[in-house]
C-alpha positions, 0 to 999 in steps of 0.5 A: 347357394341353395335356392328353394322354390315351391310352385304348388300354389303358382298358377302361371309362369308370370308368378314364377318369374316374379319370384326371380326364377330366371335370375336364380337359374343364371347365378353361378354356384347356385342349385335351384330345387323346385318343388312341383317343377313339372308344372313349369317344365317347359321353362326349365333348362335342358340340363334339369335333373328330375328327382321323384320321391314316392312312398311305398306301401310301407310308409317308412320306405321311399322310392327315389327316381332320378332322371 
């Protein structure tokens, strides 16, 4: 199962929690993709994989950083 959460318009952890965030993280065989996740990084699991996609000067190229 793929769960997508976009936190761009969320203002606080309560709003994220109201979306069922914690329940999604507990589900087996589920991958959660969280856009703007750095807003709530204190609430993410320690085993979180961070992926950053940046545009280069050439608009057709992207730099992908995984940490």
